Backbone as numpy.savetxt, mean C-alpha at the origin, in Angstrom:
# Nx Ny Nz CAx CAy CAz Cx Cy Cz
-34.70 15.95 14.70 -34.23 15.09 15.80 -34.33 13.61 15.43
-34.99 13.32 14.31 -35.18 11.92 13.96 -33.84 11.24 13.70
-32.96 11.90 12.97 -31.65 11.33 12.67 -30.83 11.17 13.95
-30.87 12.19 14.81 -30.10 12.14 16.05 -30.55 10.99 16.93
-31.86 10.82 17.08 -32.38 9.74 17.91 -32.01 8.38 17.33
-32.06 8.28 16.02 -31.72 7.00 15.39 -30.24 6.67 15.58
-29.40 7.69 15.47 -27.96 7.48 15.66 -27.67 7.06 17.10
-28.31 7.71 18.06 -28.13 7.34 19.47 -28.58 5.90 19.70
-29.68 5.52 19.08 -30.16 4.15 19.22 -29.16 3.15 18.65
-28.56 3.49 17.50 -27.58 2.60 16.91 -26.35 2.46 17.81
-25.94 3.57 18.41 -24.80 3.51 19.33 -25.10 2.60 20.52
-26.30 2.74 21.07 -26.67 1.89 22.20 -26.75 0.43 21.79
-27.27 0.18 20.60 -27.32 -1.21 20.11 -25.91 -1.76 19.93
-25.02 -0.94 19.37 -23.64 -1.38 19.18 -22.96 -1.70 20.50
-23.18 -0.84 21.52 -22.60 -1.10 22.83 -23.16 -2.37 23.45
-24.48 -2.57 23.29 -25.10 -3.78 23.82 -24.58 -5.03 23.14
-24.39 -4.96 21.82 -23.86 -6.12 21.10 -22.42 -6.42 21.51
-21.68 -5.38 21.81 -20.30 -5.58 22.27 -20.29 -6.36 23.58
-21.12 -5.95 24.53 -21.20 -6.66 25.81 -21.71 -8.08 25.63
-22.70 -8.25 24.74 -23.26 -9.57 24.51 -22.23 -10.51 23.88
-21.45 -10.00 22.93 -20.45 -10.84 22.28 -19.37 -11.30 23.26
-19.01 -10.43 24.19 -18.02 -10.81 25.19 -18.58 -11.82 26.18
-19.86 -11.73 26.47 -20.45 -12.63 27.48 -20.67 -14.02 26.91
-21.19 -14.12 25.70 -21.52 -15.43 25.13 -20.40 -15.97 24.24
-19.36 -15.15 24.00 -18.23 -15.61 23.20 -18.51 -15.67 21.71
-19.51 -14.95 21.24 -19.84 -14.93 19.82 -19.09 -13.80 19.13
-18.72 -13.98 17.87 -18.01 -12.91 17.15 -18.89 -11.67 17.02
-18.30 -10.53 17.29 -19.06 -9.28 17.21 -19.60 -9.00 15.81
-18.79 -9.19 14.73 -19.34 -8.92 13.39 -20.57 -9.76 13.07
-20.59 -11.02 13.55 -21.75 -11.87 13.29 -22.99 -11.32 13.97
-22.84 -10.84 15.20 -23.98 -10.25 15.91 -24.44 -8.97 15.23
-23.51 -8.17 14.72 -23.90 -6.95 14.00 -24.70 -7.30 12.75
-24.26 -8.34 12.03 -24.98 -8.75 10.83 -26.38 -9.23 11.16
-26.51 -10.02 12.23 -27.83 -10.49 12.64 -28.72 -9.34 13.09
-28.14 -8.37 13.82 -28.92 -7.23 14.27 -29.38 -6.38 13.09
-28.50 -6.21 12.11 -28.89 -5.45 10.91 -30.01 -6.13 10.15
-29.93 -7.47 10.04 -31.01 -8.19 9.36 -32.31 -8.08 10.12
-32.25 -8.12 11.45 -33.46 -8.00 12.27 -34.08 -6.61 12.12
-33.25 -5.57 12.12 -33.77 -4.22 11.94 -34.44 -4.05 10.58
-33.83 -4.68 9.55 -34.40 -4.54 8.21 -35.77 -5.19 8.09
-36.06 -6.17 8.95 -37.34 -6.88 8.88 -38.43 -6.18 9.68
-38.07 -5.18 10.49 -39.07 -4.47 11.29 -39.75 -3.42 10.41
-41.06 -3.49 10.26 -41.74 -2.54 9.34 -41.60 -1.08 9.76
-41.49 -0.83 11.04 -41.47 0.56 11.51 -40.06 1.17 11.55
-39.06 0.40 11.10 -37.69 0.94 11.10 -37.61 2.11 10.12
-37.15 3.27 10.58 -37.09 4.43 9.68 -36.03 4.25 8.60
-36.32 4.78 7.43 -35.38 4.76 6.31 -34.62 6.07 6.30
-33.34 5.99 6.64 -32.51 7.18 6.71 -31.26 6.99 5.88
-30.84 8.05 5.23 -29.60 8.02 4.44 -28.49 8.59 5.31
-27.53 7.74 5.69 -26.43 8.15 6.53 -25.19 8.44 5.69
-24.45 9.42 6.10 -23.18 9.71 5.45 -22.24 8.51 5.63
-21.52 8.09 4.59 -20.64 6.91 4.73 -19.62 7.05 5.85
-19.08 8.26 6.05 -18.12 8.45 7.13 -18.77 8.27 8.49
-20.01 8.73 8.62 -20.73 8.55 9.88 -21.02 7.08 10.12
-21.45 6.36 9.08 -21.72 4.94 9.23 -20.45 4.18 9.60
-19.31 4.57 8.99 -18.05 3.92 9.32 -17.69 4.14 10.78
-17.91 5.36 11.25 -17.62 5.66 12.66 -18.51 4.85 13.60
-19.77 4.70 13.23 -20.72 4.00 14.09 -20.37 2.53 14.26
-19.96 1.88 13.17 -19.83 0.43 13.22 -18.39 -0.04 13.39
-17.41 0.79 13.04 -16.02 0.37 13.21 -15.55 0.62 14.63
-15.99 1.74 15.23 -15.54 2.05 16.59 -15.84 0.94 17.59
-17.05 0.38 17.64 -17.29 -0.74 18.58 -16.42 -1.96 18.29
-16.13 -2.21 17.01 -15.26 -3.35 16.67 -13.87 -3.14 17.23
-13.32 -1.93 17.05 -12.00 -1.63 17.59 -11.99 -1.68 19.11
-13.06 -1.18 19.71 -13.16 -1.21 21.17 -13.19 -2.65 21.68
-13.96 -3.49 21.03 -14.04 -4.89 21.43 -12.69 -5.58 21.24
-12.02 -5.28 20.14 -10.71 -5.89 19.89 -9.69 -5.45 20.94
-9.76 -4.18 21.33 -8.82 -3.67 22.33 -9.04 -4.33 23.68
-10.30 -4.57 24.05 -10.59 -5.18 25.33 -10.27 -6.67 25.34
-10.50 -7.34 24.21 -10.37 -8.79 24.17 -8.98 -9.26 23.78
-8.12 -8.38 23.30 -6.79 -8.78 22.87 -5.79 -8.55 23.99
-5.27 -9.62 24.53 -4.28 -9.52 25.59 -2.89 -9.37 24.99
-1.91 -9.10 25.83 -0.53 -9.01 25.35 -0.06 -10.35 24.81
-0.54 -11.43 25.40 -0.17 -12.75 24.89 -0.72 -12.96 23.48
-1.97 -12.58 23.25 -2.55 -12.70 21.91 -1.78 -11.85 20.91
-1.38 -10.66 21.34 -0.64 -9.77 20.44 0.70 -10.39 20.07
1.38 -11.00 21.05 2.66 -11.65 20.75 2.48 -12.84 19.82
1.40 -13.60 20.02 1.17 -14.76 19.17 0.85 -14.37 17.74
0.24 -13.21 17.56 -0.13 -12.76 16.22 0.77 -11.62 15.73
1.94 -11.51 16.31 2.82 -10.40 15.97 3.27 -10.45 14.51
3.41 -11.66 13.96 3.85 -11.76 12.57 2.84 -11.14 11.62
1.56 -11.35 11.88 0.53 -10.74 11.03 0.53 -9.22 11.20
0.72 -8.75 12.43 0.79 -7.31 12.68 1.98 -6.71 11.96
3.12 -7.40 12.00 4.32 -6.91 11.31 4.09 -6.85 9.80
3.41 -7.84 9.25 3.12 -7.83 7.82 2.25 -6.63 7.44
1.25 -6.35 8.26 0.41 -5.19 8.01 1.21 -3.90 8.11
2.13 -3.83 9.06 2.95 -2.63 9.22 3.85 -2.42 8.01
4.46 -3.49 7.52 5.33 -3.37 6.34 4.53 -2.90 5.13
3.35 -3.49 4.92 2.52 -3.07 3.80 2.00 -1.66 3.93
1.66 -1.25 5.16 1.15 0.11 5.38 2.23 1.15 5.07
3.46 0.89 5.54 4.55 1.83 5.27 4.84 1.89 3.77
4.83 0.74 3.11 5.08 0.71 1.68 4.01 1.49 0.91
2.75 1.35 1.32 1.68 2.09 0.65 1.82 3.59 0.78
2.27 4.03 1.95 2.48 5.47 2.16 3.69 5.95 1.37
4.77 5.17 1.39 6.01 5.57 0.73 5.81 5.76 -0.77
5.06 4.86 -1.41 4.91 4.96 -2.86 4.15 6.22 -3.25
3.19 6.62 -2.44 2.43 7.84 -2.74 3.28 9.08 -2.49
3.98 9.10 -1.35 4.82 10.25 -1.02 5.94 10.41 -2.04
6.58 9.31 -2.42 7.67 9.38 -3.39 7.17 9.87 -4.75
5.99 9.43 -5.15 5.42 9.90 -6.43 5.16 11.39 -6.38
4.59 11.88 -5.28 4.33 13.32 -5.15 5.63 14.13 -5.14
6.65 13.61 -4.47 7.93 14.33 -4.42 8.55 14.42 -5.81
8.52 13.33 -6.57 9.07 13.35 -7.93 8.33 14.35 -8.81
7.00 14.38 -8.68 6.23 15.34 -9.47 6.53 16.77 -9.04
6.75 16.98 -7.74 7.03 18.33 -7.24 8.37 18.85 -7.76
9.37 18.00 -7.83 10.68 18.43 -8.33 10.80 18.22 -9.84
9.67 17.87 -10.46 9.56 17.80 -11.93 10.51 16.77 -12.53
10.51 15.59 -11.95 11.22 14.45 -12.53 10.18 13.53 -13.16
10.35 13.24 -14.44 9.36 12.48 -15.19 9.54 10.98 -14.92
8.56 10.38 -14.29 8.57 8.93 -14.04 7.15 8.41 -14.24
6.71 8.31 -15.51 5.30 8.00 -15.78 4.87 6.61 -15.32
5.80 5.67 -15.20 5.41 4.31 -14.80 5.64 4.06 -13.32
6.12 5.07 -12.58 6.32 4.91 -11.14 7.43 3.95 -10.78
8.49 3.89 -11.59 9.58 2.94 -11.33 10.35 3.29 -10.07
10.61 4.58 -9.87 11.40 4.98 -8.70 10.64 4.72 -7.40
9.37 5.15 -7.26 8.66 4.86 -6.00 8.52 3.37 -5.71
8.25 2.58 -6.75 7.98 1.16 -6.53 9.28 0.37 -6.35
10.17 0.48 -7.33 11.35 -0.39 -7.33 12.50 0.16 -6.49
12.66 1.47 -6.45 13.77 2.05 -5.68 13.37 2.28 -4.22
12.40 3.17 -4.01 12.05 3.54 -2.63 11.47 2.36 -1.86
10.49 1.69 -2.44 9.91 0.55 -1.73 10.85 -0.66 -1.73
11.73 -0.74 -2.72 12.74 -1.79 -2.69 13.68 -1.62 -1.51
14.09 -0.37 -1.26 14.94 -0.08 -0.10 14.19 -0.37 1.19
12.92 0.03 1.26 12.14 -0.24 2.47 11.99 -1.74 2.71
11.75 -2.50 1.65 11.65 -3.95 1.81 12.94 -4.55 2.34
14.08 -4.01 1.88 15.37 -4.49 2.36 15.57 -4.13 3.83
15.24 -2.89 4.18 15.41 -2.46 5.56 14.44 -3.17 6.51
13.27 -3.50 6.01 12.28 -4.14 6.88 12.76 -5.50 7.39
13.63 -6.14 6.62 14.19 -7.40 7.11 15.01 -7.17 8.38
15.72 -6.04 8.42 16.49 -5.73 9.61 15.63 -5.37 10.80
14.35 -5.12 10.57 13.43 -4.80 11.66 12.57 -5.99 12.07
12.11 -6.78 11.08 11.09 -7.79 11.35 11.55 -9.22 11.10
12.84 -9.46 10.85 13.30 -10.85 10.66 13.04 -11.66 11.93
12.38 -12.80 11.78 11.90 -13.56 12.94 12.91 -14.58 13.46
13.99 -14.81 12.73 14.94 -15.85 13.13 14.60 -17.20 12.56
13.58 -17.27 11.72 13.16 -18.55 11.14 14.13 -19.04 10.07
14.79 -18.10 9.38 15.68 -18.47 8.29 17.12 -18.09 8.61
18.05 -18.82 8.03 19.46 -18.56 8.21 19.98 -17.69 7.07
21.19 -17.22 7.22 21.81 -16.44 6.15 23.16 -17.06 5.83
23.72 -16.69 4.69 25.00 -17.24 4.27 26.14 -16.71 5.14
27.10 -17.58 5.39 28.29 -17.20 6.15 29.48 -17.16 5.20
30.53 -16.44 5.59 31.68 -16.29 4.71 32.37 -17.62 4.42
32.39 -18.52 5.39 33.17 -19.75 5.23 32.27 -20.96 5.00
31.32 -21.17 5.89 30.50 -22.39 5.84 29.30 -22.27 4.92
29.02 -21.06 4.42 27.90 -20.80 3.51 26.54 -20.88 4.19
26.52 -21.18 5.48 25.26 -21.18 6.20 25.54 -20.95 7.69
24.66 -20.21 8.34 24.83 -19.95 9.77 24.00 -20.93 10.58
24.44 -21.19 11.79 23.72 -22.12 12.64 22.45 -21.49 13.20
22.48 -20.20 13.49 21.34 -19.52 14.09 20.65 -18.63 13.06
19.34 -18.59 13.12 18.59 -17.74 12.22 18.81 -16.27 12.52
18.68 -15.45 11.51 18.87 -14.02 11.70 17.59 -13.41 12.27
17.78 -12.45 13.17 16.66 -11.78 13.81 16.80 -10.28 13.65
15.66 -9.61 13.41 15.65 -8.17 13.26 15.59 -7.46 14.60
15.56 -6.16 14.52 15.58 -5.33 15.72 14.40 -5.61 16.63
13.21 -5.81 16.06 12.01 -6.02 16.87 11.88 -7.45 17.39
12.80 -8.32 16.99 12.78 -9.70 17.49 14.03 -10.01 18.32
14.65 -8.95 18.84 15.78 -9.16 19.74 17.11 -9.35 19.05
17.20 -9.04 17.76 18.45 -9.25 17.04 19.38 -8.06 17.05
18.95 -6.96 17.64 19.80 -5.77 17.67 19.87 -5.07 16.32
20.91 -4.27 16.17 21.07 -3.44 14.97 21.91 -4.08 13.88
22.43 -5.28 14.12 23.39 -5.86 13.17 22.78 -6.09 11.79
21.63 -6.73 11.74 21.01 -7.02 10.45 20.55 -5.72 9.77
19.99 -4.81 10.56 19.52 -3.54 10.00 20.68 -2.74 9.41
21.80 -2.72 10.10 22.97 -2.01 9.58 23.46 -2.66 8.29
23.50 -3.98 8.26 23.94 -4.68 7.06 23.01 -4.41 5.88
21.71 -4.39 6.13 20.75 -4.11 5.07 20.88 -2.67 4.57
21.11 -1.74 5.51 21.27 -0.34 5.11 22.52 -0.14 4.27
23.62 -0.78 4.67 24.86 -0.68 3.89 24.67 -1.30 2.51
24.03 -2.44 2.46 23.78 -3.09 1.17 22.92 -2.24 0.26
21.86 -1.65 0.81 20.99 -0.79 0.00 21.75 0.43 -0.51
22.57 1.03 0.34 23.34 2.20 -0.07 24.33 1.85 -1.17
25.03 0.74 -1.03 26.02 0.33 -2.04 25.34 0.06 -3.38
24.23 -0.67 -3.35 23.53 -0.99 -4.59 22.98 0.28 -5.24
22.39 1.18 -4.44 21.82 2.40 -4.99 22.89 3.28 -5.62
23.99 3.48 -4.91 25.07 4.34 -5.43 25.70 3.73 -6.69
25.97 2.42 -6.64 26.58 1.74 -7.79 25.67 1.81 -9.02
24.39 1.55 -8.81 23.44 1.60 -9.93 23.32 3.00 -10.49
23.28 4.01 -9.61 23.16 5.40 -10.06 24.38 5.81 -10.89
25.57 5.50 -10.40 26.79 5.88 -11.12 26.86 5.17 -12.47
26.60 3.86 -12.48 26.65 3.11 -13.74 25.61 3.61 -14.73
24.39 3.91 -14.22 23.34 4.40 -15.11 23.69 5.79 -15.68
24.26 6.66 -14.84 24.63 7.99 -15.32 25.70 7.91 -16.40
26.67 7.02 -16.22 27.71 6.85 -17.24 27.11 6.34 -18.55
26.27 5.32 -18.43 25.68 4.72 -19.63 24.79 5.72 -20.37
23.91 6.40 -19.64 22.99 7.33 -20.30 23.72 8.58 -20.80
24.82 8.96 -20.15 25.59 10.09 -20.66 26.21 9.74 -22.01
26.70 8.51 -22.14 27.26 8.07 -23.44 26.17 8.03 -24.50
25.00 7.47 -24.13 23.90 7.41 -25.10 23.44 8.80 -25.49
23.40 9.72 -24.52 23.00 11.10 -24.81 24.01 11.79 -25.71
25.30 11.52 -25.48 26.34 12.12 -26.32 26.24 11.63 -27.77
25.71 10.44 -27.95 25.54 9.90 -29.30 24.24 10.38 -29.93
23.46 11.16 -29.18 22.20 11.69 -29.71 21.09 10.67 -29.81
21.15 9.61 -28.98 20.16 8.53 -29.06 19.27 8.43 -27.83
19.44 9.36 -26.87 18.70 9.23 -25.62 17.24 9.63 -25.76
16.97 10.72 -26.46 15.60 11.23 -26.59 15.16 11.18 -28.04
13.85 11.00 -28.21 13.29 11.06 -29.55 13.01 12.52 -29.90
12.62 12.77 -31.13 12.35 14.14 -31.54 11.06 14.65 -30.91
10.90 15.95 -30.86 9.70 16.55 -30.27 8.46 16.13 -31.05
8.58 16.03 -32.38 7.44 15.64 -33.21 6.97 14.23 -32.87
7.93 13.30 -32.72 7.55 11.92 -32.39 7.02 11.82 -30.96
7.52 12.67 -30.06 7.02 12.68 -28.69 5.57 13.12 -28.63
5.24 14.16 -29.39 3.86 14.63 -29.43 2.96 13.66 -30.20
3.50 13.01 -31.18 2.73 12.04 -31.95 2.33 10.85 -31.09
3.24 10.47 -30.16 2.99 9.31 -29.30 4.06 8.27 -29.50
4.85 8.01 -28.48 6.00 7.11 -28.62 5.56 5.70 -28.99
4.48 5.21 -28.37 4.02 3.86 -28.69 3.55 3.77 -30.14
2.87 4.82 -30.58 2.41 4.83 -31.97 3.60 4.91 -32.92
4.60 5.71 -32.56 5.76 5.88 -33.43 6.61 4.61 -33.49
6.82 3.98 -32.34 7.71 2.82 -32.29 7.02 1.51 -32.65
5.74 1.37 -32.27 5.07 0.08 -32.41 3.82 0.12 -33.28
3.36 1.32 -33.60 2.19 1.42 -34.47 0.86 1.32 -33.76
0.83 1.11 -32.46 -0.41 1.03 -31.70 -0.23 1.79 -30.39
-1.36 2.12 -29.73 -1.31 2.80 -28.45 -1.31 1.79 -27.32
-0.50 2.05 -26.31 -0.44 1.16 -25.15 -1.44 1.56 -24.08
-2.18 2.64 -24.29 -3.09 3.17 -23.27 -4.48 3.34 -23.85
-5.33 2.32 -23.74 -6.66 2.39 -24.35 -7.56 3.45 -23.72
-7.22 3.91 -22.50 -8.06 4.91 -21.88 -8.06 6.22 -22.65
-7.10 6.40 -23.55 -7.08 7.62 -24.36 -8.32 7.70 -25.25
-8.92 6.54 -25.53 -10.13 6.55 -26.34 -11.30 7.17 -25.60
-11.24 7.16 -24.26 -12.29 7.74 -23.44 -11.99 9.18 -23.07
-10.73 9.51 -22.86 -10.33 10.85 -22.47 -9.74 11.55 -23.68
-10.59 12.23 -24.42 -10.14 12.84 -25.66 -9.03 13.85 -25.47
-9.08 14.62 -24.38 -8.07 15.66 -24.19 -6.69 15.11 -23.91
-6.61 13.84 -23.51 -5.32 13.26 -23.16 -4.70 12.47 -24.30
-5.39 12.42 -25.45 -4.87 11.63 -26.56 -3.61 12.25 -27.14
-2.61 11.42 -27.48 -1.47 11.95 -28.21 -1.91 12.35 -29.62
-1.07 13.15 -30.25 -1.46 13.70 -31.56 -1.69 12.61 -32.59
-0.99 11.49 -32.48 -1.13 10.43 -33.46 -2.46 9.72 -33.40
-3.23 9.88 -32.31 -4.51 9.20 -32.18 -5.69 10.08 -32.54
-5.48 11.37 -32.71 -6.60 12.29 -32.91 -7.37 11.94 -34.16
-6.69 11.85 -35.26 -7.38 11.51 -36.50 -7.88 10.09 -36.53
-7.13 9.20 -35.85 -7.50 7.79 -35.82 -8.81 7.58 -35.10
-8.96 8.24 -33.91 -10.19 8.08 -33.12 -11.35 8.84 -33.73
-11.05 9.94 -34.41 -12.12 10.69 -35.03 -12.78 9.91 -36.15
-11.99 9.06 -36.85 -12.55 8.28 -37.96 -13.52 7.23 -37.48
-13.36 6.82 -36.21 -14.28 5.82 -35.65 -15.58 6.47 -35.22
């Protein structure tokens, strides 16, 4: 019961600090830091090892609760640009992981992650302008080369116009690049220059082409070394 009682005490302390921060106008994280320092100085404070997930739940939940109570709709509107930036980054972080897993599942080799980063997240970055454009900047016009009014995305009252334009642009660029790349690589493949030999692939492309390895971690992970490094690392 010692751990349970200590956890309950921490929850009560967190709730009390939340109320205190709202009453005196002090930042909640600062009060938590001061309370933690005070507890550490008390000789009778029990030494307990808490699971990191449990500790995160204990101390993050009151912060979120305090933020929810203290953040009005006006504050949210004033800080909407920062929220939008976090949303764009959060979606991009998820997309790059999902796209990498999908490519691996369908067995498409992309060791440097070019498609998830430059293609998928590039498209998302283009589309995000159609969602989060604030109207601060203008865009080029067909005749005057500049518009009088700034462009606004869907979430800033600009409607679907910018989002549709960004989607069409992304589709045109993606299709054009794909067709041009397929033609070019088909010609290179027909000339027998697209892939190296199996022996050179197993030896290590960087070692074969440049004489050195581009991945120093192979020195630590012996099982992942290309064939060209086996004898080299063994001599060391």
